[in-house]
Backbone as a printed PyTorch tensor [residue, N CA C, xyz], in Angstrom:
tensor([[[  98.5360,   -0.8440, -121.9230],
         [  99.1380,    0.0340, -120.9390],
         [  97.9680,    0.8660, -120.4740]],

        [[  97.2960,    1.5320, -121.5360],
         [  96.2570,    2.3860, -121.1120],
         [  95.4250,    2.2040, -120.9660]],

        [[  95.0060,    0.9060, -121.5900],
         [  93.7480,   -0.0140, -121.2010],
         [  93.6170,   -0.7050, -119.7430]],

        [[  94.8150,   -0.7210, -119.3510],
         [  94.8400,   -1.1250, -117.7780],
         [  94.3000,    0.3290, -117.0510]],

        [[  95.0100,    1.3030, -117.2440],
         [  94.9460,    1.3210, -115.9990],
         [  93.2850,    2.3160, -115.7570]],

        [[  93.0670,    3.0760, -117.5390],
         [  91.6020,    2.8170, -117.4960],
         [  90.6450,    2.7210, -117.1380]],

        [[  91.2600,    1.0160, -117.1000],
         [  90.0140,   -0.2050, -116.3040],
         [  90.2500,    0.1280, -114.7270]],

        [[  91.3200,    0.4640, -114.3490],
         [  91.8220,    0.8350, -112.8420],
         [  90.5740,    1.8460, -111.8990]],

        [[  91.3390,    2.8770, -112.9930],
         [  90.1750,    3.7920, -112.6430],
         [  89.0870,    4.0620, -112.8020]],

        [[  88.5490,    3.6050, -114.1810],
         [  86.5220,    3.4370, -113.9120],
         [  86.5290,    2.6940, -111.8750]],

        [[  87.7560,    1.6130, -112.2340],
         [  86.7110,    1.3510, -110.6540],
         [  86.9420,    1.5630, -109.8780]],

        [[  87.6460,    2.8150, -109.9170],
         [  88.3950,    3.8230, -108.3480],
         [  87.2310,    4.6310, -108.6580]],

        [[  86.7170,    5.2630, -109.8740],
         [  86.0060,    6.3470, -110.0110],
         [  84.1280,    5.3750, -108.6880]],

        [[  84.1790,    3.9960, -110.3190],
         [  82.7840,    3.4680, -109.4740],
         [  82.5000,    3.6090, -107.7000]],

        [[  83.5930,    2.8410, -107.3340],
         [  84.2190,    2.6430, -105.4620],
         [  83.6580,    4.2630, -105.1970]],

        [[  84.5540,    4.8310, -105.6770],
         [  84.8440,    6.7070, -105.1300],
         [  83.3430,    6.5500, -104.8540]],

        [[  82.6330,    7.1510, -105.6410],
         [  80.7230,    7.9590, -106.2040],
         [  80.3380,    6.4760, -104.9570]],

        [[  80.9190,    5.0740, -104.2030],
         [  79.1390,    3.5520, -104.4600],
         [  79.7990,    3.6840, -103.1240]],

        [[  81.2930,    4.1710, -102.2870],
         [  81.5550,    3.0450, -100.6370],
         [  82.1090,    4.2100, -100.3500]],

        [[  82.2080,    5.8170, -100.5250],
         [  82.7780,    6.5330,  -99.4990],
         [  82.8690,    6.2300,  -97.8800]],

        [[  82.7100,    7.0100,  -97.7520],
         [  82.8500,    7.2470,  -96.2260],
         [  81.4160,    7.9650,  -95.8340]],

        [[  81.2150,    8.7520,  -96.2150],
         [  79.8770,    9.8970,  -95.6330],
         [  79.3700,   10.0080,  -96.5020]],

        [[  79.4000,    8.6320,  -98.2960],
         [  78.4240,    7.7900,  -98.4860],
         [  77.2210,    6.9570,  -98.0640]],

        [[  78.0850,    6.6620,  -96.0840],
         [  76.4770,    6.0070,  -95.5000],
         [  75.7940,    7.0550,  -95.4850]],

        [[  75.5830,    8.3640,  -95.0420],
         [  74.4300,    9.2530,  -94.3340],
         [  74.0020,    9.7970,  -95.7960]],

        [[  75.1370,    9.9010,  -96.9480],
         [  73.9730,   10.5090,  -97.2960],
         [  73.4280,    9.6870,  -98.4410]],

        [[  72.7320,    8.0050,  -97.5550],
         [  71.7690,    7.1780,  -98.2050],
         [  69.9610,    8.0140,  -96.8670]],

        [[  70.6820,    8.0780,  -96.6280],
         [  69.7350,    8.8460,  -95.5120],
         [  68.6590,   10.8450,  -95.8570]],

        [[  68.9620,   11.4220,  -96.6270],
         [  69.4650,   12.4240,  -97.1220],
         [  68.8730,   11.6570,  -98.9750]],

        [[  68.8580,   10.8390,  -99.2320],
         [  67.7500,   10.8940, -100.2220],
         [  65.6040,   10.1600,  -99.5810]],

        [[  65.6630,   10.0320,  -98.5810],
         [  64.8990,    8.5270,  -97.7940],
         [  63.9010,    9.0720,  -97.6820]],

        [[  62.5640,    9.7600,  -98.2140],
         [  61.1800,   10.4720,  -98.0200],
         [  60.9890,   10.3930,  -97.5690]],

        [[  61.0550,    8.7310,  -95.7530],
         [  60.6700,    8.3350,  -95.3030],
         [  60.1480,    9.9300,  -93.1550]],

        [[  61.4110,   10.7270,  -94.2710],
         [  62.7210,   11.4720,  -92.9120],
         [  61.7630,   12.5470,  -92.9480]],

        [[  61.5300,   12.9040,  -94.0990],
         [  60.9740,   14.7640,  -94.8700],
         [  60.4010,   15.5610,  -93.3310]],

        [[  59.0440,   14.0820,  -93.0500],
         [  58.2370,   15.0460,  -91.3700],
         [  59.3630,   15.1290,  -90.2280]],

        [[  60.1830,   14.4650,  -90.2960],
         [  61.4440,   14.6810,  -89.1200],
         [  61.7230,   16.1930,  -88.4130]],

        [[  61.7520,   16.2940,  -87.2010],
         [  61.7190,   17.9150,  -86.6970],
         [  63.3320,   17.8540,  -87.1600]],

        [[  64.2200,   19.1570,  -87.0010],
         [  65.1650,   19.1070,  -87.5620],
         [  66.0930,   18.5750,  -86.0750]],

        [[  65.7580,   18.6970,  -85.0430],
         [  66.1370,   18.1530,  -83.3690],
         [  66.6340,   16.0930,  -83.2330]],

        [[  65.4960,   15.5280,  -84.2320],
         [  65.5120,   14.6630,  -84.3660],
         [  66.2500,   14.3040,  -85.8950]],

        [[  66.1060,   14.8750,  -86.7300],
         [  67.8490,   14.7010,  -88.3820],
         [  68.5960,   15.0950,  -87.0970]],

        [[  68.9790,   15.5000,  -86.4120],
         [  70.7550,   15.8160,  -86.2360],
         [  70.7100,   15.1350,  -84.8840]],

        [[  70.3830,   14.6930,  -83.8110],
         [  69.7750,   13.8300,  -82.7940],
         [  70.8350,   12.6040,  -83.7770]],

        [[  69.9180,   11.9440,  -84.8810],
         [  69.6780,   10.8080,  -85.6880],
         [  70.3460,   11.0230,  -86.4380]],

        [[  71.6490,   11.4680,  -87.2520],
         [  72.5780,   11.9940,  -88.3130],
         [  74.3300,   11.5570,  -86.7500]],

        [[  73.5850,   12.1590,  -85.5530],
         [  74.5050,   11.7610,  -85.0720],
         [  75.3390,   10.8700,  -83.8950]],

        [[  73.8270,   10.7480,  -83.9840],
         [  74.5800,    9.1220,  -83.6200],
         [  74.5300,    8.2350,  -84.8330]],

        [[  74.0810,    8.0730,  -85.5990],
         [  74.6610,    7.0900,  -86.9510],
         [  75.9380,    6.9660,  -86.6380]],

        [[  75.9150,    8.6930,  -86.6710],
         [  78.0080,    9.1090,  -87.3430],
         [  78.6120,    8.2530,  -86.2800]],

        [[  78.1810,    8.2210,  -84.7830],
         [  79.0940,    7.9370,  -83.8990],
         [  79.2570,    6.4620,  -83.5610]],

        [[  78.2040,    5.4240,  -84.7560],
         [  78.2200,    3.9560,  -84.1390],
         [  78.9630,    3.9270,  -85.3570]],

        [[  79.1820,    4.7260,  -86.5700],
         [  79.7560,    4.1760,  -87.6820],
         [  81.4620,    4.0830,  -87.4530]],

        [[  81.0680,    4.9380,  -86.8590],
         [  83.1220,    5.1380,  -86.7760],
         [  83.3420,    4.2050,  -85.6210]],

        [[  82.4670,    3.9450,  -84.4340],
         [  83.3670,    3.1330,  -83.0140],
         [  82.6750,    2.2700,  -84.2580]],

        [[  81.9840,    1.6340,  -85.1520],
         [  82.6970,    0.6750,  -85.8470],
         [  84.4700,    0.5900,  -86.7790]],

        [[  84.4580,    1.5530,  -87.3010],
         [  85.5750,    1.6200,  -88.2390],
         [  85.3600,    1.0240,  -90.1180]],

        [[  83.7180,    1.0670,  -89.4290],
         [  83.4060,    0.4140,  -91.0840],
         [  83.9580,   -0.7190,  -90.8990]],

        [[  84.5970,   -1.4730,  -89.5090],
         [  84.1810,   -3.4000,  -89.7800],
         [  82.0800,   -3.7320,  -90.2100]],

        [[  83.2570,   -4.9550,  -90.9840],
         [  81.7410,   -5.0190,  -91.6300],
         [  80.8830,   -6.5540,  -90.9190]],

        [[  81.0470,   -6.7650,  -90.7050],
         [  81.0320,   -7.6330,  -88.9790],
         [  80.0110,   -6.5920,  -87.7400]],

        [[  80.7880,   -5.1480,  -87.2500],
         [  80.5470,   -4.1010,  -86.7580],
         [  79.3130,   -3.6890,  -87.7640]],

        [[  78.9450,   -3.3600,  -89.0700],
         [  78.5710,   -3.0050,  -89.5400],
         [  77.4810,   -3.6200,  -88.5330]],

        [[  76.7290,   -5.4030,  -89.7010],
         [  76.1930,   -6.0290,  -89.0440],
         [  75.0960,   -6.0960,  -88.5860]],

        [[  76.3830,   -5.9560,  -86.9450],
         [  75.5750,   -5.4650,  -85.8890],
         [  75.2010,   -4.6550,  -85.0590]],

        [[  75.3570,   -3.3550,  -85.7370],
         [  74.3950,   -2.3840,  -86.4190],
         [  72.4980,   -2.2040,  -86.3080]],

        [[  72.3110,   -3.5910,  -87.4780],
         [  71.4240,   -3.6830,  -87.9350],
         [  70.4380,   -4.2180,  -86.8400]],

        [[  70.3310,   -4.5430,  -85.9350],
         [  69.7390,   -5.2170,  -84.2550],
         [  70.1060,   -4.1400,  -83.5880]],

        [[  70.7810,   -3.2240,  -83.0900],
         [  71.6520,   -2.0600,  -82.1830],
         [  70.1470,   -1.1330,  -82.8760]],

        [[  70.1130,   -1.1940,  -84.1070],
         [  69.2050,    0.9380,  -84.3290],
         [  67.0150,    0.0660,  -84.2370]],

        [[  67.0450,   -1.0820,  -84.4910],
         [  66.6520,   -1.3100,  -84.0640],
         [  66.5040,   -1.3340,  -82.5980]],

        [[  67.2180,   -1.7870,  -81.0750],
         [  66.5230,   -1.5460,  -80.3340],
         [  66.6240,    0.5720,  -80.2020]],

        [[  67.8820,    1.3710,  -80.9650],
         [  67.4520,    2.7650,  -80.4990],
         [  66.2170,    3.2750,  -81.3910]],

        [[  65.3170,    2.8950,  -82.5420],
         [  64.2420,    3.0610,  -82.6460],
         [  62.7990,    3.3210,  -81.7870]],

        [[  62.9000,    1.8450,  -81.3900],
         [  61.9910,    1.9480,  -80.1280],
         [  62.1960,    2.1970,  -78.6150]],

        [[  62.8780,    2.8650,  -78.8180],
         [  63.5240,    3.5510,  -77.3730],
         [  62.7640,    5.3030,  -77.4070]],

        [[  63.4950,    5.1460,  -78.9470],
         [  63.3910,    6.8640,  -79.4390],
         [  62.6410,    7.8450,  -80.0130]],

        [[  61.5290,    6.1070,  -81.2210],
         [  60.8070,    6.2650,  -81.3310],
         [  61.5560,    7.8070,  -83.3070]],

        [[  62.4470,    7.7420,  -83.6180],
         [  63.0800,    8.3360,  -84.6390],
         [  63.4250,    7.1680,  -85.5640]],

        [[  62.3720,    7.9790,  -86.9950],
         [  61.7810,    5.9220,  -87.8360],
         [  63.3050,    6.3980,  -88.6000]],

        [[  65.1920,    7.1890,  -88.1900],
         [  66.2960,    7.2310,  -88.9690],
         [  66.2350,    5.9020,  -88.9680]],

        [[  66.3250,    5.5240,  -87.6720],
         [  67.3150,    4.6710,  -86.9640],
         [  66.2340,    2.6670,  -87.7860]],

        [[  65.1950,    3.3700,  -87.6030],
         [  64.9280,    1.9710,  -88.5110],
         [  64.8280,    1.9610,  -90.6150]],

        [[  64.9760,    3.4340,  -90.6270],
         [  64.9350,    3.7330,  -92.5150],
         [  66.2220,    3.2340,  -91.6770]],

        [[  67.7010,    3.2470,  -91.4790],
         [  69.6270,    2.5740,  -91.3110],
         [  69.4380,    1.3510,  -91.2400]],

        [[  68.9020,    0.5460,  -90.8110],
         [  68.5030,   -0.5330,  -90.5410],
         [  68.1850,   -0.6690,  -91.2700]],

        [[  67.5280,   -0.5800,  -91.4100],
         [  66.7390,   -1.2900,  -93.4500],
         [  67.7060,   -1.3900,  -94.5580]],

        [[  68.2230,    0.2900,  -94.6930],
         [  69.4660,   -0.1320,  -95.7860],
         [  70.3090,   -1.3070,  -95.3220]],

        [[  70.6430,   -1.5150,  -93.9960],
         [  71.6840,   -1.7810,  -93.3140],
         [  71.7890,   -3.5840,  -93.9050]],

        [[  70.5640,   -4.3510,  -93.6240],
         [  69.4160,   -5.6960,  -94.5050],
         [  69.5480,   -5.8740,  -95.7150]],

        [[  69.5960,   -4.3840,  -96.2280],
         [  69.6290,   -5.0710,  -97.8180],
         [  70.5520,   -4.8040,  -97.9030]],

        [[  71.4750,   -4.3640,  -97.4370],
         [  73.6300,   -5.0270,  -98.2870],
         [  74.1790,   -6.0930,  -96.7870]],

        [[  72.7400,   -6.8020,  -96.4510],
         [  73.6490,   -7.4850,  -95.4710],
         [  74.3190,   -9.0100,  -96.2410]],

        [[  74.2640,   -9.6890,  -97.3280],
         [  74.5930,  -10.9440,  -98.1040],
         [  76.1400,   -9.8080,  -98.6600]],

        [[  75.7240,   -8.5200,  -98.9830],
         [  77.1130,   -8.0560,  -99.2830],
         [  78.2670,   -7.8340,  -97.8710]],

        [[  77.9110,   -7.3150,  -97.6120],
         [  78.4350,   -7.2910,  -95.9560],
         [  79.2930,   -8.7070,  -96.0160]],

        [[  78.6820,   -9.1670,  -96.3260],
         [  78.2890,  -11.1800,  -95.2990],
         [  79.5250,  -11.3990,  -95.6320]],

        [[  79.7780,  -10.9450,  -97.5790],
         [  80.6500,  -11.5060,  -98.0360],
         [  82.3520,  -11.1630,  -97.8760]],

        [[  82.2080,   -9.8820,  -97.4250],
         [  83.3650,   -8.9710,  -97.9030],
         [  83.8390,   -8.7920,  -95.4990]],

        [[  83.1530,   -9.7940,  -95.0530],
         [  84.1480,  -10.6580,  -94.3230],
         [  85.6710,  -11.0430,  -93.9230]],

        [[  85.8840,  -11.1220,  -94.4750],
         [  86.4380,  -12.4170,  -95.0040],
         [  87.7720,  -12.1270,  -95.5620]],

        [[  87.2880,  -11.8740,  -97.0200],
         [  88.0360,  -10.5060,  -98.1470],
         [  88.4250,   -9.0570,  -97.5760]],

        [[  87.6390,   -7.8920,  -96.6700],
         [  88.2360,   -7.3220,  -95.7800],
         [  88.6440,   -7.7830,  -95.3730]],

        [[  88.9240,   -8.6170,  -94.1590],
         [  89.6260,   -8.2150,  -92.8630],
         [  92.1840,   -8.6830,  -93.2710]],

        [[  92.0970,   -7.5610,  -94.1130],
         [  92.6370,   -6.7550,  -94.2850],
         [  93.4010,   -5.9080,  -93.2470]],

        [[  95.3170,   -5.9090,  -92.1450],
         [  95.4050,   -5.0880,  -92.0490],
         [  96.0960,   -3.4120,  -92.1290]],

        [[  96.1260,   -3.0670,  -93.3620],
         [  96.6620,   -1.9360,  -94.6490],
         [  94.6860,   -1.1900,  -94.7820]],

        [[  93.9260,   -2.8630,  -94.8990],
         [  93.1080,   -1.3280,  -94.9410],
         [  92.4120,   -1.0380,  -93.7610]],

        [[  92.3790,   -2.1450,  -92.9360],
         [  91.4470,   -1.8530,  -90.5990],
         [  92.3690,   -0.8580,  -91.1010]],

        [[  94.0710,   -0.2360,  -91.7150],
         [  95.1990,    1.3280,  -90.6660],
         [  94.1840,    2.6400,  -92.2670]],

        [[  93.6140,    2.9190,  -92.7650],
         [  92.6960,    3.8230,  -93.4870],
         [  91.7540,    3.7820,  -93.2730]],

        [[  90.8800,    2.6680,  -93.2770],
         [  89.6490,    3.2400,  -92.7400],
         [  89.3190,    3.8370,  -90.8560]],

        [[  90.3590,    3.2680,  -90.3040],
         [  90.6190,    3.9840,  -88.1810],
         [  91.5480,    5.4130,  -89.0230]],

        [[  91.5230,    5.9640,  -89.6910],
         [  92.1120,    6.9310,  -90.0210],
         [  90.4390,    7.7840,  -90.3700]],

        [[  89.9240,    7.4480,  -90.9380],
         [  87.9970,    7.7070,  -91.7200],
         [  88.0160,    7.8610,  -91.3030]],

        [[  87.2830,    7.4250,  -90.4870],
         [  86.5780,    7.2400,  -88.7400],
         [  87.0740,    8.1120,  -88.1310]],

        [[  88.4080,    8.2350,  -87.7250],
         [  88.7910,    9.5690,  -86.2640],
         [  88.7380,   10.5960,  -87.3910]],

        [[  88.3310,   11.1250,  -88.8770],
         [  88.0300,   12.4910,  -89.7190],
         [  86.8260,   12.6480,  -89.2470]],

        [[  85.5960,   11.8950,  -89.6120],
         [  84.6250,   11.7730,  -89.3130],
         [  84.1070,   11.8330,  -87.7030]],

        [[  84.5430,   11.3270,  -86.9010],
         [  84.1490,   11.7690,  -85.7130],
         [  84.5500,   13.0270,  -84.5760]],

        [[  85.4690,   13.5010,  -85.8140],
         [  85.9520,   14.5060,  -84.8560],
         [  84.7990,   16.0010,  -85.7030]],

        [[  85.0170,   16.0000,  -86.5000],
         [  83.6050,   16.3760,  -87.0800],
         [  82.0240,   16.9450,  -86.8280]],

        [[  82.0360,   15.2240,  -86.4080],
         [  80.6620,   14.1720,  -86.1480],
         [  81.0300,   15.9250,  -84.1320]],

        [[  81.8940,   15.7610,  -83.6760],
         [  81.6690,   15.9420,  -82.2290],
         [  82.0140,   17.5700,  -82.4930]],

        [[  81.9430,   18.1420,  -84.1860],
         [  81.8120,   19.8550,  -83.1870],
         [  81.0570,   20.0300,  -83.7370]],

        [[  80.0810,   19.1610,  -84.2270],
         [  78.5240,   19.1860,  -85.3970],
         [  77.3130,   19.6190,  -84.0240]],

        [[  78.4280,   18.1760,  -83.0760],
         [  76.9100,   18.0150,  -81.8670],
         [  77.0790,   19.1770,  -80.2640]],

        [[  78.3200,   20.0430,  -80.6070],
         [  78.5950,   20.6290,  -80.0250],
         [  77.9970,   22.1650,  -79.9010]],

        [[  77.8590,   22.3730,  -82.1640],
         [  77.9160,   24.2400,  -82.6940],
         [  76.3680,   23.9740,  -82.7800]],

        [[  76.1480,   25.1660,  -83.1450],
         [  74.7460,   25.3800,  -83.9670],
         [  75.3210,   25.3270,  -84.9590]],

        [[  74.7210,   24.5960,  -85.6420],
         [  75.8090,   24.2810,  -86.8090],
         [  73.9890,   25.4310,  -88.0920]],

        [[  74.2370,   25.5490,  -89.3910],
         [  73.8030,   25.7750,  -90.6500],
         [  74.4010,   25.3860,  -90.8310]],

        [[  73.8510,   25.3400,  -92.8400],
         [  74.9180,   25.3750,  -93.9850],
         [  76.0290,   25.7740,  -93.7770]],

        [[  75.7410,   27.0340,  -93.5870],
         [  78.3020,   27.5390,  -94.0320],
         [  78.2880,   25.9580,  -93.2020]],

        [[  77.9170,   26.2280,  -92.3380],
         [  78.9480,   25.7240,  -91.2060],
         [  79.5000,   24.8010,  -91.4760]],

        [[  77.9250,   23.8360,  -91.9660],
         [  78.3720,   22.5360,  -92.7450],
         [  79.4380,   22.5090,  -93.2200]],

        [[  79.0810,   23.2590,  -93.7790],
         [  80.1340,   23.0790,  -95.0080],
         [  81.3720,   23.7810,  -94.9470]],

        [[  81.6940,   23.8040,  -94.5700],
         [  83.0690,   24.1350,  -93.4890],
         [  83.5750,   22.8370,  -92.6050]],

        [[  82.6210,   22.3330,  -92.2430],
         [  82.9010,   21.1550,  -91.2000],
         [  83.8800,   19.8620,  -91.9630]],

        [[  82.2360,   20.1540,  -93.0980],
         [  82.9000,   19.2510,  -94.3710],
         [  84.2060,   19.5810,  -94.6560]],

        [[  84.3060,   20.5190,  -94.7910],
         [  86.2080,   20.4730,  -96.0750],
         [  87.1620,   20.2580,  -94.9110]],

        [[  86.5890,   20.9160,  -93.2820],
         [  88.1860,   20.1220,  -92.8930],
         [  88.0200,   18.5790,  -92.4880]],

        [[  87.1360,   17.4780,  -92.9550],
         [  86.6180,   16.7900,  -92.1790],
         [  87.6260,   15.8430,  -94.1180]],

        [[  87.4560,   16.7090,  -95.3490],
         [  88.4300,   16.8090,  -96.1860],
         [  90.0110,   16.9290,  -96.1350]],

        [[  90.0670,   17.7490,  -95.2120],
         [  91.0200,   17.7040,  -95.2390],
         [  92.0570,   16.7770,  -94.9290]],

        [[  90.7660,   16.4830,  -93.3040],
         [  92.0330,   15.7940,  -92.0230],
         [  91.7530,   14.2730,  -93.3250]],

        [[  90.9820,   13.6240,  -93.7350],
         [  91.1900,   12.5520,  -94.6130],
         [  92.2820,   12.8180,  -95.5070]],

        [[  92.7850,   13.3950,  -96.1540],
         [  93.6860,   14.2980,  -97.0280],
         [  94.5930,   13.7880,  -96.4330]],

        [[  94.9480,   15.0690,  -95.7450],
         [  96.1910,   14.5630,  -94.5420],
         [  97.0930,   12.8150,  -93.9410]],

        [[  95.6450,   12.6190,  -93.3590],
         [  95.4320,   11.1820,  -92.8560],
         [  96.6330,   10.1710,  -94.1060]],

        [[  96.0250,    9.7770,  -94.7800],
         [  95.7930,    9.1870,  -96.6110],
         [  96.8940,    9.8680,  -96.9870]],

        [[  97.7990,   10.5160,  -96.8180],
         [  99.2340,   11.3560,  -97.8080],
         [ 100.1560,   10.5230,  -97.1110]],

        [[  99.2890,   10.6250,  -95.5280],
         [ 101.1080,    9.6910,  -95.1400],
         [ 100.8900,    8.6130,  -95.1310]],

        [[ 100.1050,    8.3280,  -94.9360],
         [  99.0850,    6.4080,  -94.6790],
         [ 100.5700,    5.6780,  -95.8650]],

        [[  99.3840,    6.5060,  -97.2430],
         [  99.6460,    6.6700,  -98.3780],
         [ 101.3040,    5.6340,  -98.7190]],

        [[ 101.8950,    7.8540,  -98.4020],
         [ 104.5120,    7.3160,  -98.5020],
         [ 104.3850,    6.2190,  -97.5080]],

        [[ 103.5950,    5.6580,  -96.8000],
         [ 104.0820,    4.1050,  -96.0840],
         [ 103.9910,    3.2640,  -96.8810]],

        [[ 103.2880,    3.3790,  -98.7220],
         [ 103.3740,    2.7050,  -98.9800],
         [ 101.7700,    1.1760,  -99.0110]],

        [[ 101.2120,    1.7950,  -98.6280],
         [  99.8300,    1.4640,  -98.2310],
         [  98.7080,    1.7000,  -99.3930]],

        [[  98.3430,    0.7270,  -99.7660],
         [  97.4130,    0.7100, -101.0660],
         [  96.1170,    0.9080, -100.7330]],

        [[  95.5370,    0.6730,  -99.8630],
         [  94.0960,    1.7390,  -99.9790],
         [  94.4570,    2.6780,  -99.8560]],

        [[  94.8920,    3.7180,  -99.1170],
         [  95.5640,    4.7000,  -99.0500],
         [  96.0490,    5.7800, -100.0320]],

        [[  96.6150,    4.6670, -101.5800],
         [  96.4420,    5.6220, -102.0750],
         [  95.2140,    5.5880, -103.8820]],

        [[  94.9920,    4.3560, -103.1160],
         [  93.2110,    4.4480, -103.7740],
         [  92.9020,    5.9740, -102.9150]],

        [[  92.4850,    5.7390, -101.9780],
         [  92.4700,    6.6360, -101.8160],
         [  92.0550,    7.3620, -102.7410]],

        [[  93.5370,    8.4770, -102.4090],
         [  94.2170,    9.8300, -102.8220],
         [  93.8040,    9.5040, -104.2150]],

        [[  94.3090,    8.3800, -104.7130],
         [  93.7760,    8.4170, -106.7650],
         [  92.0850,    9.1690, -106.9740]],

        [[  91.3720,    7.9880, -105.7220],
         [  89.9300,    9.1100, -106.1860],
         [  89.8100,    9.8090, -105.9580]],

        [[  90.9000,   10.6080, -104.6890],
         [  90.2220,   12.1340, -104.1590],
         [  90.7500,   13.7170, -105.0830]],

        [[  91.5040,   12.9300, -105.6130],
         [  92.2400,   14.1980, -107.1080],
         [  91.7540,   13.8300, -107.7570]],

        [[  91.2560,   12.9610, -107.8070],
         [  90.2310,   12.9000, -108.6460],
         [  88.8850,   13.5990, -109.2590]],

        [[  88.0630,   13.3840, -108.1060],
         [  87.1510,   14.4980, -107.7710],
         [  87.5530,   15.7060, -107.4250]],

        [[  88.5780,   15.9730, -107.0880],
         [  89.1760,   17.8850, -107.0330],
         [  89.8230,   18.2040, -108.7320]],

        [[  90.1520,   17.4170, -109.0630],
         [  90.6280,   17.1240, -110.5120],
         [  92.4480,   17.8420, -110.5570]],

        [[  92.7930,   17.0760, -110.5310],
         [  93.9910,   17.1150, -109.5750],
         [  94.9680,   15.6110, -110.5710]],

        [[  94.7850,   16.6780, -111.7140],
         [  95.2000,   15.1340, -112.5840],
         [  96.8990,   14.5260, -111.8660]],

        [[  98.0000,   15.7620, -112.0410],
         [  99.5470,   15.6180, -111.1860],
         [  99.1020,   14.7570, -110.4750]],

        [[  98.5690,   14.3690, -108.9780],
         [  98.7570,   13.9940, -108.2330],
         [  97.7620,   12.6780, -108.1720]],

        [[  97.1010,   12.8650, -109.3640],
         [  96.8060,   11.4980, -108.8330],
         [  96.9180,   10.8180, -110.1120]],

        [[  97.9040,   11.5830, -111.3610],
         [  98.5320,   10.1720, -111.6910],
         [ 100.2970,    9.9770, -110.6360]],

        [[ 100.5300,   11.0250, -109.8430],
         [ 101.2640,   10.2780, -108.7680],
         [ 101.1190,    8.7310, -107.8080]],

        [[  99.7870,    9.5850, -107.4480],
         [  99.4840,    7.6750, -106.7400],
         [  98.7530,    6.8090, -107.8090]],

        [[  98.3730,    7.1130, -109.0420],
         [  98.2800,    5.7410, -109.8220],
         [  99.5850,    5.2670, -109.9090]],

        [[ 100.8790,    6.3610, -110.6430],
         [ 101.7160,    5.1900, -110.6450],
         [ 102.2510,    4.8790, -109.3140]],

        [[ 102.1030,    5.5220, -108.5350],
         [ 102.7690,    4.3320, -106.6850],
         [ 101.7250,    3.1440, -106.7230]],

        [[ 101.1030,    2.7580, -107.2850],
         [ 100.5390,    1.9010, -106.9410],
         [ 100.8740,    0.5020, -107.5280]],

        [[ 100.7160,    1.0790, -108.9710],
         [ 101.3670,    0.6140, -110.0180],
         [ 102.5640,   -0.5420, -109.8310]],

        [[ 103.5610,    0.3780, -108.7930],
         [ 104.3430,   -0.7280, -108.8970],
         [ 104.1340,   -1.4090, -108.0630]],

        [[ 102.6570,   -1.5170, -107.0350],
         [ 102.7140,   -3.0710, -106.5820],
         [ 101.6250,   -3.8410, -107.4130]],

        [[ 101.2780,   -3.4890, -108.9260],
         [ 100.9800,   -4.0910, -109.7550],
         [ 101.8000,   -5.9140, -109.7460]],

        [[ 101.3420,   -7.3630, -109.3340],
         [ 101.3720,   -8.4420, -110.0990],
         [ 102.3850,   -9.0950, -108.4960]],

        [[ 101.1560,   -7.8130, -106.9160],
         [ 101.9490,   -8.2000, -106.0660],
         [ 101.3310,   -9.1520, -104.4700]],

        [[ 101.3990,   -9.5500, -103.9170],
         [ 100.5250,  -10.4430, -103.1470],
         [  99.1020,   -9.6660, -101.8390]],

        [[ 100.3680,   -8.0330, -102.5980],
         [  99.4180,   -6.0390, -102.2830],
         [  98.7120,   -5.8390, -102.4410]],

        [[  99.4120,   -6.5380, -104.0470],
         [  97.3850,   -5.5610, -105.0750],
         [  96.9370,   -7.1440, -104.8800]],

        [[  96.6830,   -7.7210, -105.0190],
         [  96.2650,   -9.2930, -105.1170],
         [  95.0370,   -8.6990, -103.5970]],

        [[  95.5380,   -8.4170, -102.9100],
         [  94.6510,   -7.7600, -101.5250],
         [  93.9450,   -6.2700, -101.7510]],

        [[  94.1980,   -5.6620, -102.6050],
         [  93.7460,   -4.4750, -102.8010],
         [  92.6200,   -5.0870, -103.2180]],

        [[  92.9010,   -6.3560, -104.5500],
         [  91.8030,   -6.1890, -105.4490],
         [  90.5000,   -6.3410, -104.9030]],

        [[  90.6600,   -7.5470, -103.2520],
         [  89.9680,   -8.0370, -103.3560],
         [  88.7410,   -7.9490, -102.5270]],

        [[  89.1780,   -5.9710, -102.0630],
         [  88.5110,   -5.3630, -101.4930],
         [  88.8350,   -4.3090, -101.1060]],

        [[  88.7830,   -3.1930, -102.7680],
         [  88.6880,   -2.1730, -103.3620],
         [  87.6230,   -1.1890, -102.4560]],

        [[  86.9510,   -1.2410, -102.2360],
         [  85.7670,   -0.4130, -101.5920],
         [  86.8340,    0.6660, -101.0130]],

        [[  85.8470,    2.0760, -100.7380],
         [  86.4380,    3.3300,  -99.6790],
         [  85.6670,    3.6870,  -98.8560]],

        [[  85.8130,    3.3940,  -97.8800],
         [  87.0760,    3.4550,  -96.2760],
         [  87.3020,    1.5370,  -97.2010]]])
């Protein structure tokens, strides 16, 4: 039993690091080509990209369509951020294509929609405020609270994907008691069709 638990937690931690919603945009922060952008270009680019991602609600088919849309945007605005992100999505094309069928799960879509709503709320605030680093940290904290609260509600209704998100969330915040609670809730659905669906597409969101 301990081995099964450890394997599941390792899986959750891995996908938490690799595929959190904000991870999409964190990729841009690591891109050296963007060092020459003006603060306005960076802000406008991140705002537009976040809008596109949240409107897609992280649906794989929509993300693939973004590749061409981003190339058009780059041609119009000459902001290389769009081309960089298009290249990033292009590199994920095979993976995203494979996920289209196995991630077409109603409970998964509920979680993605909730995460998208929280990101969009933060994005709108950023777009209307002159934000500094301190303000961004505050908005990110508000975003995390928004996601946690929505996940709690959805998870209490039995949504495995929301429960997995909370396991990851509480692991990162080092709240062992709550992490164990949501892990145990997930275990109640072991060997069910719902659990098989979850294992087929566990990425967050």
